[in-house]
C-alpha positions in Angstrom: -91.6 -78.5 -58.4 -94.5 -79.3 -56.1 -94.4 -83.0 -55.6 -95.7 -85.2 -52.8 -93.3 -86.5 -50.2 -91.3 -89.3 -51.7 -87.8 -90.8 -51.2 -85.1 -91.7 -53.6 -84.0 -95.4 -53.8 -81.2 -94.4 -51.4 -83.6 -93.0 -48.9 -83.2 -89.3 -49.5 -86.1 -86.8 -49.8 -86.8 -86.8 -53.5 -86.4 -83.1 -54.3 -83.1 -82.9 -52.5 -82.0 -86.1 -54.2 -83.0 -85.1 -57.7 -82.3 -81.4 -57.7 -79.0 -81.5 -55.7 -77.5 -84.8 -54.6 -77.4 -86.5 -58.0 -75.6 -83.5 -59.5 -73.3 -83.3 -56.5 -72.4 -87.0 -56.9 -71.8 -86.7 -60.7 -69.5 -83.7 -60.1 -67.6 -85.6 -57.4 -67.1 -88.6 -59.7 -65.9 -86.4 -62.6 -63.8 -83.9 -60.6 -60.5 -85.7 -61.2 -61.1 -85.8 -65.0 -62.2 -82.2 -65.0 -59.0 -81.1 -63.3 -56.9 -83.1 -65.8 -58.9 -81.6 -68.7 -58.4 -78.0 -67.8 -59.6 -75.6 -69.0 -63.0 -77.2 -68.1 -66.3 -75.9 -66.8 -68.7 -77.0 -64.2 -72.2 -75.6 -64.6 -74.6 -75.6 -61.6 -78.2 -74.6 -62.3 -80.4 -73.2 -59.6 -83.3 -70.8 -59.4 -84.3 -67.7 -57.5 -86.2 -70.0 -55.1 -82.9 -70.4 -53.3 -83.6 -67.0 -51.7 -86.6 -68.5 -49.8 -84.8 -71.6 -48.7 -82.8 -72.7 -45.7 -80.9 -75.9 -45.0 -82.8 -77.8 -42.4 -79.8 -79.7 -40.9 -82.0 -81.0 -38.1 -84.4 -82.6 -40.6 -82.5 -82.8 -43.9 -84.6 -85.7 -45.2 -87.9 -84.0 -44.2 -88.9 -86.8 -42.0 -90.3 -84.6 -39.2 -92.4 -82.5 -41.5 -92.7 -81.9 -45.3 -93.6 -78.9 -47.3 -93.0 -79.4 -51.1 -92.3 -75.7 -51.7 -89.8 -75.4 -48.9 -88.2 -78.7 -49.9 -87.7 -77.3 -53.4 -86.2 -74.0 -52.1 -83.9 -76.0 -49.8 -82.6 -78.1 -52.8 -82.0 -74.9 -54.8 -80.1 -73.3 -51.9 -78.0 -76.4 -51.7 -77.1 -75.9 -55.4 -76.0 -72.3 -54.8 -74.0 -73.2 -51.7 -72.3 -76.1 -53.5 -71.4 -73.9 -56.5 -69.9 -71.2 -54.2 -67.8 -73.8 -52.3 -66.8 -75.6 -55.4 -65.6 -72.3 -57.0 -63.6 -71.5 -53.8 -61.9 -74.9 -53.7 -61.2 -75.0 -57.4 -60.1 -71.4 -57.9 -57.4 -71.3 -60.5 -57.6 -75.0 -61.3 -60.6 -75.7 -63.7 -61.2 -73.1 -66.4 -60.6 -70.1 -64.1 -60.1 -66.9 -66.1 -62.1 -68.1 -69.2 -65.3 -66.2 -68.4 -67.5 -64.8 -71.1 -66.4 -61.3 -72.1 -63.1 -61.6 -70.4 
């Protein structure tokens, strides 16, 4: 997604906001219900672009400089890191053990 620099209504860089933060917030708001509804699944979608990204903690909102490709890669890496941490925290609680083929 090669888009010009824009911000969300809340002031976040648009690609990070749309590709990651919105989904993060939705998951956060539904996590209690998902735990009570076990077995449940949380699906996080990313792309291979995460391999080319890094989290720019010093300039997370891309205010210092902006490259649309790198911003996209950063947002996809955020998806992958979120999925890994979520899986670690929820291990055995939300649908664990109900994988395809197993």
